[in-house]
Every structure is written in C-alpha cells, then in structure tokens.
Wavefront OBJ file of the C-alpha trace (Angstrom):
o trace
v -78.117 -25.555 -64.831
v -74.389 -25.963 -65.048
v -72.059 -24.653 -62.293
v -68.837 -23.214 -63.489
v -65.776 -24.720 -61.859
v -62.085 -24.176 -61.552
v -59.872 -27.175 -62.506
v -56.591 -27.575 -60.719
v -54.073 -30.368 -60.618
v -52.895 -31.966 -57.386
v -49.391 -33.501 -57.397
v -48.050 -35.742 -54.671
v -44.538 -34.852 -55.919
v -43.105 -38.477 -55.856
v -39.655 -39.214 -57.145
v -38.042 -42.646 -57.408
v -35.014 -43.943 -59.277
v -36.637 -47.016 -60.663
v -37.363 -48.283 -64.209
v -40.417 -46.437 -65.734
v -40.135 -43.418 -63.517
v -39.523 -40.153 -65.405
v -38.859 -38.470 -62.072
v -35.624 -39.904 -60.686
v -34.527 -37.260 -58.148
v -35.711 -34.490 -55.896
v -34.406 -31.887 -58.402
v -36.380 -33.486 -61.230
v -39.489 -33.552 -59.111
v -39.138 -29.849 -58.349
v -38.183 -28.676 -61.812
v -40.927 -30.757 -63.447
v -43.516 -29.435 -61.066
v -42.660 -25.906 -62.197
v -42.749 -26.935 -65.848
v -46.052 -28.719 -65.369
v -47.638 -25.572 -63.823
v -46.466 -23.589 -66.809
v -47.921 -26.154 -69.137
v -51.126 -26.300 -67.168
v -51.573 -22.567 -67.431
v -51.084 -22.764 -71.167
v -53.856 -25.307 -71.645
v -56.236 -23.251 -69.452
v -56.049 -25.161 -66.144
v -56.834 -22.881 -63.176
v -54.654 -24.228 -60.286
v -51.375 -26.013 -59.380
v -51.600 -27.660 -56.049
v -49.113 -29.897 -54.184
v -49.340 -32.363 -51.346
v -46.778 -31.864 -48.472
v -45.267 -34.880 -46.787
v -42.246 -35.224 -44.408
v -39.629 -38.033 -44.140
v -40.608 -39.307 -47.607
v -39.306 -38.823 -51.184
v -42.130 -36.370 -51.981
v -42.603 -32.614 -51.937
v -42.004 -31.298 -48.395
v -41.191 -27.556 -48.435
v -43.931 -25.904 -50.520
v -43.072 -22.178 -50.451
v -39.916 -22.260 -52.551
v -41.672 -24.384 -55.165
v -44.843 -22.149 -55.109
v -42.730 -18.971 -55.328
v -40.904 -20.393 -58.334
v -44.098 -21.211 -60.059
v -45.447 -17.765 -59.265
v -42.446 -16.163 -60.988
v -42.929 -18.333 -64.163
v -46.718 -17.894 -64.486
v -49.258 -15.115 -64.465
v -52.754 -16.504 -63.996
v -52.759 -19.973 -62.467
v -53.597 -20.356 -58.767
v -50.839 -21.873 -56.653
v -51.676 -23.923 -53.609
v -51.250 -26.879 -51.235
v -53.470 -29.814 -50.461
v -52.463 -29.902 -47.612
v -49.807 -28.705 -45.262
v -49.785 -30.732 -42.039
v -49.974 -28.040 -39.393
v -48.518 -30.368 -36.641
v -45.098 -29.768 -38.163
v -45.268 -26.037 -38.732
v -43.807 -23.002 -36.957
v -46.826 -20.821 -37.500
v -44.976 -17.479 -37.498
v -42.252 -18.519 -39.853
v -44.952 -20.077 -42.097
v -46.867 -16.814 -42.018
v -43.856 -14.865 -43.302
v -43.203 -17.459 -46.078
v -46.868 -17.607 -47.175
v -47.206 -13.826 -47.380
v -44.040 -13.605 -49.414
v -45.193 -16.299 -51.886
v -48.590 -14.645 -52.141
v -47.009 -11.199 -52.841
v -44.746 -12.702 -55.563
v -47.783 -14.360 -57.168
v -49.966 -11.224 -57.030
v -52.474 -12.801 -54.741
v -52.818 -16.284 -56.319
v -51.953 -18.406 -53.264
v -54.667 -20.829 -52.139
v -53.318 -22.496 -49.050
v -54.709 -25.811 -47.895
v -53.840 -26.794 -44.293
v -55.036 -29.527 -41.936
v -54.217 -31.683 -38.949
v -52.384 -33.953 -41.373
v -52.699 -37.649 -42.288
v -50.668 -40.727 -41.261
v -46.977 -40.229 -42.035
v -44.072 -42.497 -42.611
v -42.513 -41.256 -39.289
v -44.022 -41.968 -35.893
v -44.860 -38.612 -34.398
v -42.521 -37.039 -36.853
v -43.597 -33.571 -35.724
v -41.753 -34.161 -32.465
v -38.518 -34.286 -34.421
v -39.492 -30.866 -35.705
v -39.643 -29.655 -32.154
v -43.467 -29.782 -31.613
v -45.282 -32.008 -29.096
v -48.895 -31.709 -27.848
v -49.218 -30.111 -24.416
v -50.524 -32.117 -21.481
v -54.191 -33.045 -22.194
v -53.837 -32.051 -25.830
v -53.910 -34.291 -28.892
v -51.873 -33.807 -32.026
v -55.043 -32.593 -33.789
v -55.469 -29.963 -31.079
v -51.915 -28.856 -31.658
v -52.518 -28.612 -35.423
v -55.626 -26.419 -34.827
v -53.676 -24.262 -32.417
v -50.796 -23.769 -34.834
v -53.396 -22.862 -37.503
v -55.105 -20.244 -35.214
v -51.771 -18.594 -34.517
v -50.866 -18.659 -38.254
v -54.104 -17.034 -39.169
v -53.764 -14.361 -36.571
v -50.248 -13.633 -37.899
v -51.250 -13.276 -41.591
v -54.076 -11.014 -40.481
v -51.599 -8.583 -38.987
v -52.374 -9.106 -35.341
v -49.600 -8.320 -32.893
v -47.165 -11.138 -32.440
v -44.412 -9.682 -30.243
v -43.706 -6.718 -27.984
v -41.765 -3.791 -29.497
v -38.212 -3.038 -28.289
v -38.268 0.624 -27.331
v -34.518 0.906 -27.843
v -35.021 0.007 -31.498
v -38.469 1.480 -32.227
v -38.588 4.473 -29.996
v -41.903 3.398 -28.595
v -43.611 0.706 -26.508
v -46.317 -1.462 -27.898
v -46.592 -4.566 -30.063
v -45.534 -5.551 -33.486
v -47.105 -7.606 -36.359
v -45.104 -9.736 -38.725
v -44.051 -8.512 -42.139
v -44.661 -8.894 -45.018
v -48.398 -8.912 -44.990
v -50.658 -9.730 -47.891
v -53.999 -8.122 -47.279
v -56.342 -10.725 -48.834
v -54.452 -13.878 -47.910
v -56.614 -14.609 -44.844
v -59.607 -15.178 -47.241
v -57.642 -17.841 -49.125
v -56.956 -20.377 -46.361
v -58.540 -23.802 -46.773
v -58.970 -26.611 -44.188
v -58.669 -30.251 -45.376
v -61.670 -31.870 -43.745
v -62.145 -35.694 -43.625
v -65.450 -35.797 -41.784
v -68.830 -33.900 -41.825
v -68.252 -32.574 -38.342
v -64.858 -31.130 -39.256
v -66.421 -29.469 -42.263
v -68.915 -27.679 -40.034
v -66.010 -26.550 -37.755
v -64.209 -25.260 -40.844
v -67.137 -23.124 -41.744
v -67.408 -21.781 -38.154
v -63.730 -20.710 -38.401
v -64.294 -18.896 -41.737
v -61.965 -21.066 -43.806
v -62.599 -22.491 -47.274
v -63.351 -26.220 -47.462
v -60.897 -28.692 -49.093
v -62.748 -32.050 -48.985
v -60.450 -34.954 -48.831
v -60.006 -37.809 -51.352
v -61.124 -40.031 -48.480
v -63.553 -39.564 -45.607
v -62.727 -41.060 -42.267
v -66.251 -42.182 -41.763
v -68.571 -44.459 -43.572
v -72.347 -44.317 -43.485
v -72.911 -46.852 -46.217
v -73.788 -44.407 -48.955
v -71.619 -43.861 -52.000
v -68.565 -41.638 -51.465
v -69.781 -38.801 -53.647
v -73.137 -38.654 -51.739
v -71.392 -38.621 -48.364
v -69.093 -35.920 -49.601
v -71.970 -33.889 -50.994
v -73.630 -34.103 -47.562
v -70.398 -32.870 -46.048
v -70.302 -29.883 -48.439
v -73.911 -29.020 -47.732
v -73.269 -29.100 -43.943
v -70.288 -26.815 -44.498
v -72.378 -24.322 -46.485
v -75.241 -24.478 -43.954
v -72.860 -23.831 -41.063
v -71.196 -21.014 -43.058
v -74.526 -19.275 -43.475
v -75.346 -19.698 -39.844
v -71.967 -18.188 -38.834
v -72.836 -14.972 -40.722
v -69.655 -14.649 -42.821
v -70.057 -12.108 -45.558
v -67.923 -13.538 -48.340
v -68.823 -16.627 -50.349
v -66.621 -19.625 -49.474
v -64.730 -21.831 -51.871
v -65.150 -25.588 -51.840
v -62.870 -28.145 -53.603
v -62.928 -31.851 -54.101
v -60.140 -34.069 -55.401
v -60.593 -36.751 -58.006
v -58.486 -39.118 -60.016
v -59.597 -38.373 -63.618
v -57.586 -39.983 -66.481
v -59.044 -39.753 -69.998
v -57.928 -42.651 -72.213
v -57.061 -40.649 -75.348
v -53.952 -42.346 -76.825
v -51.824 -45.508 -76.723
v -49.788 -44.320 -73.820
v -52.705 -43.549 -71.460
v -54.300 -46.868 -72.574
v -51.053 -48.727 -71.772
v -50.694 -47.289 -68.223
v -54.316 -47.096 -67.211
v -56.535 -49.241 -69.431
v -56.545 -52.153 -67.089
v -56.986 -50.023 -64.012
v -60.189 -48.654 -65.551
v -61.748 -52.094 -64.939
v -60.885 -52.329 -61.263
v -60.857 -48.765 -59.851
v -64.267 -47.597 -61.020
v -65.925 -47.993 -57.597
v -65.529 -46.740 -54.066
v -63.159 -48.460 -51.644
v -63.911 -48.958 -47.947
v -60.990 -49.612 -45.582
v -59.492 -48.837 -42.154
v -57.653 -45.678 -41.239
v -56.671 -44.334 -37.799
v -58.641 -47.090 -36.133
v -61.915 -46.559 -37.913
v -63.755 -47.123 -41.168
v -62.846 -44.857 -44.133
v -64.420 -44.495 -47.544
v -62.243 -43.722 -50.488
v -63.561 -42.252 -53.737
v -63.465 -44.087 -57.056
v -61.132 -43.283 -59.898
v -62.495 -41.990 -63.178
v -60.646 -43.710 -66.012
v -61.935 -44.125 -69.472
v -62.840 -42.698 -72.870
v -63.764 -38.978 -72.623
v -67.360 -39.547 -73.501
v -67.688 -42.143 -70.709
v -66.040 -39.724 -68.221
v -68.459 -36.961 -69.159
v -71.443 -39.243 -68.433
v -69.832 -40.550 -65.155
v -68.782 -37.279 -63.739
v -72.169 -35.714 -64.492
v -73.551 -38.150 -61.877
v -71.027 -37.246 -59.186
v -72.988 -35.379 -56.483
v -69.978 -33.859 -54.812
v -68.280 -32.747 -58.034
v -71.541 -31.026 -58.863
v -71.601 -29.242 -55.525
v -67.965 -28.013 -55.532
v -66.658 -24.885 -57.286
v -63.126 -26.387 -57.709
v -62.020 -29.852 -58.844
v -58.427 -30.864 -58.056
v -57.292 -33.653 -60.413
v -54.619 -35.877 -58.873
v -51.845 -36.460 -61.448
v -49.426 -39.398 -61.785
v -46.399 -37.045 -61.661
v -43.812 -39.815 -62.161
v -45.024 -40.160 -65.791
v -43.569 -36.773 -66.546
v -44.598 -33.307 -67.700
v -45.699 -34.160 -71.287
v -47.949 -36.993 -70.230
v -49.562 -34.962 -67.493
v -49.960 -31.844 -69.678
v -51.958 -34.042 -72.131
v -53.959 -35.566 -69.318
v -54.902 -32.102 -68.009
v -55.854 -30.945 -71.535
v -58.067 -34.003 -71.736
v -59.680 -33.215 -68.353
v -60.175 -29.644 -69.539
v -62.044 -30.881 -72.543
v -64.201 -33.177 -70.415
v -65.000 -30.253 -68.165
v -65.950 -28.146 -71.128
v -68.489 -30.782 -72.168
v -69.846 -30.731 -68.573
v -70.218 -26.977 -68.628
v -67.505 -26.248 -66.069
v -65.826 -23.577 -68.223
v -66.859 -19.956 -67.795
v -66.334 -19.546 -71.564
v -68.434 -22.616 -72.362
v -71.504 -21.463 -70.520
v -71.121 -17.774 -71.433
v -73.269 -15.511 -69.386
v -75.775 -18.122 -68.501
l 1 2 3 4 5 6 7 8 9 10 11 12 13 14 15 16 17 18 19 20 21 22 23 24 25 26 27 28 29 30 31 32 33 34 35 36 37 38 39 40 41 42 43 44 45 46 47 48 49 50 51 52 53 54 55 56 57 58 59 60 61 62 63 64 65 66 67 68 69 70 71 72 73 74 75 76 77 78 79 80 81 82 83 84 85 86 87 88 89 90 91 92 93 94 95 96 97 98 99 100 101 102 103 104 105 106 107 108 109 110 111 112 113 114 115 116 117 118 119 120 121 122 123 124 125 126 127 128 129 130 131 132 133 134 135 136 137 138 139 140 141 142 143 144 145 146 147 148 149 150 151 152 153 154 155 156 157 158 159 160 161 162 163 164 165 166 167 168 169 170 171 172 173 174 175 176 177 178 179 180 181 182 183 184 185 186 187 188 189 190 191 192 193 194 195 196 197 198 199 200 201 202 203 204 205 206 207 208 209 210 211 212 213 214 215 216 217 218 219 220 221 222 223 224 225 226 227 228 229 230 231 232 233 234 235 236 237 238 239 240 241 242 243 244 245 246 247 248 249 250 251 252 253 254 255 256 257 258 259 260 261 262 263 264 265 266 267 268 269 270 271 272 273 274 275 276 277 278 279 280 281 282 283 284 285 286 287 288 289 290 291 292 293 294 295 296 297 298 299 300 301 302 303 304 305 306 307 308 309 310 311 312 313 314 315 316 317 318 319 320 321 322 323 324 325 326 327 328 329 330 331 332 333 334 335 336 337 338 339 340 341 342 343 344 345 346 347 348
C-alpha cells in the first residue's frame, strides 16, 4: 500500500559572490526564491519552505519572502524549516504570520524550534532576549512559542484602554487567521522532543539530523521518532490528524549538468554520517544522488520517508532557478513511481 505524500523544497537561501555561484547577492537570493516557488508550483510541487538563520548570508526574515511568494502563486504551501524562536518577539511574529497566511489564503505551514548552532555566540541576546535565571535558551524558545501560539489563537494579549475603547477588558492581536494554529510545526531533533511536540498539539518537522545515536540507521531512528510522535498524539486525545515531514537531499542525475555537479558525490554521500553536535553524538541522514531508477529503489527502503506525509527536498539554491526547477521535476517523477502522487494512486 502506497502512502500519498506532499513534496516540498527546502532552501537554505545561501548567497555568495564567488565563481560558480548563480546567487551573488541578497537580492538575487530573494528574487530567485520567489521564482523557484513559482516554477515549483508549475511542475506540481506542493510546498516552498525556507531555513531561517541570523548573522549569516542566508535567508533571515521569512515573512516578506513568504508573502511575496503567496502573491505570485495560488496553490503551493509556503513555510519555514525552521524559525529559531530564541530570536523572536512572539507578538510581532504573530501579527506577521497571520498577515502572510491571510495573503496566501491559508497556505502557511510554519516550522519553528529552539534553533540550531548559529554563527553568532548567543546571538539572540543581541536581539534583546536572554534566558531568565534558571532558564536555558531552549526553555526560552519554548516560552516564546507558547506565547506566539496563544496570540495566533486570539487569546487576550493586553488590557484595553477605556479612553480609546469605551470599555475595560482585554484585547487580542489583529489580524487573526482562524486555522493558522493547526499549521504550526515543531522541528524535533530527538525522540523525546517529538513526544513533547505531540503533547503540545503541533505537527512534527523531523530534522535532517538527530541529536542522538542508538546505532541503528538514520531512517530507522527517525521512523521510531515519528511513531513515538503519533503514539503520543493519540494518547493526548487531539481530534485532528497531525502532519509529519522529513527532509532529504534527493538529486536525480538526469543530465550532464547534474552529473557534473553531483556525480562524484553520489559515491561518497550514500550513507549516514555520525558526528558531534552540542556536546553529544548526532546522526545525519544520507543523501540520495543517482539515476532516477536507483533513487526509486533506494527511497522505497527508507522507513522514515515511508512514515511521513510530507518530504522536504533540500535544494542547492546557489545553482539557480532553472537547475533546481529541473531537479524538482525529477524528484516529482521519482515520487510518482513510488506512488506518492494522489493522481498516481487514484482512489486507492
């Protein structure tokens, strides 16, 4: 039995003025991101997602970009993977997220988390946020997330000024987008965090790396994480069905250009990597690089891809819009062979 899946792309939004880069400036990175989302929608891809990093030549402020994409498209989901909540003013973010969602007609899929190691040491302190006494930066990220979620749900955020409103009481933020609270995802790097995510009622965005290693292949560890999430979701009694995404590097070798850039890497990146991150072991997932028939066979054996309803394909954005549009069309074709398309499996 095949499970239908949404396919999205995940861009890190790099730019660099060096030989070989087709993205030389911040403007080019932003404009090409919009153009790639338009092209992705045209080839039938379901989502345009962007990483958010600070103090680095990458995408940093997602809402102007997502709103611009929303205005140029009609169907594709727009999202993040992920926003580092240590840096965020949750109320200002709530206003921006609701506005972007309303512009898109309810297509925003917002991935948030405690963040990952950044180029700046405690960069969130430069943004004006520091953990309280006895609190970690991860605690602060979760606190910011809780306030953000309360705000987008329309809960009171301030006391009314009777001189302006003619009454006493409290006020929510505006604008509000009614269904946005159901479309918040938490980027989880461990099995325990996935269970916490389910208890909070957020969708699961499983990371491209897990900050734990049990010795089993990455896809099996990630599949266990997904199952624990779904079990905890059921135990929590939520009524709606949650979404689950996994990220993968998938590069079909379909022409001379893709062979030139990635043919050699196909020989060395086809297995998991184990390394150190944040003082502990971490397991990184393999890349899928090869002829389409080979990718179909290999992805069919990926336990976490099988368990997820959404696959986010990391794209080499510095190779430009045309290259990545062809890459995504190739991934779409691979997915069709795997039965990911709703059209491909019909009513089955």
